[in-house]
C-alpha positions, 0 to 999 in steps of 0.5 A: 621439831625434836623428840626423845628417842624412846617409845613416847617420843617416837609416837609424838614424832609420828603424830607430828609427821601425820599433821596433828596440831601440837598447839591445840589440845588433843584427846589422848587415850591412855591404856591401863591393862588389868588382870580381870574385871574385878580388879579392873573395876577397882582401878576404874574407881580409883582413877575416877576418884583422881579425876580421870575420865575412864571406862573398862572394856574386855577385848572379845578376841584376847579376853584381856581387860583394859581400862581406857582413860581419856585426857584432853591435853596438849601433846607435851612429852613430859606431861604424857610421861607424867600421866603414864607414871601416875596411872601406873602408880594408881593401878599397880596395887590392883596388878594393873599397868600402863600399856601405852597411849594414842591419839585418834587421827584423820 
């Protein structure tokens, strides 16, 4: 299987090598970094209004806030890129930005 040579393509390649089934929908976690709790809650509300399943958490060590969005989907490069762009555009007014994605394996 061929993957684009960017960061998203590399993550997909790694998941493929780990034996993740690309023919079955996977639970993909998208991470949206937010500057603080108040802006994070605004991002959360906006994303939920757009149909995303999300929650906000603060990292105990770094004290940084992150809005986690969960999407059950096939691991298709273009779809992952498009969802990241959508999340980024929706969170930008609150100083949020997409900070990666992942799939639980094993």
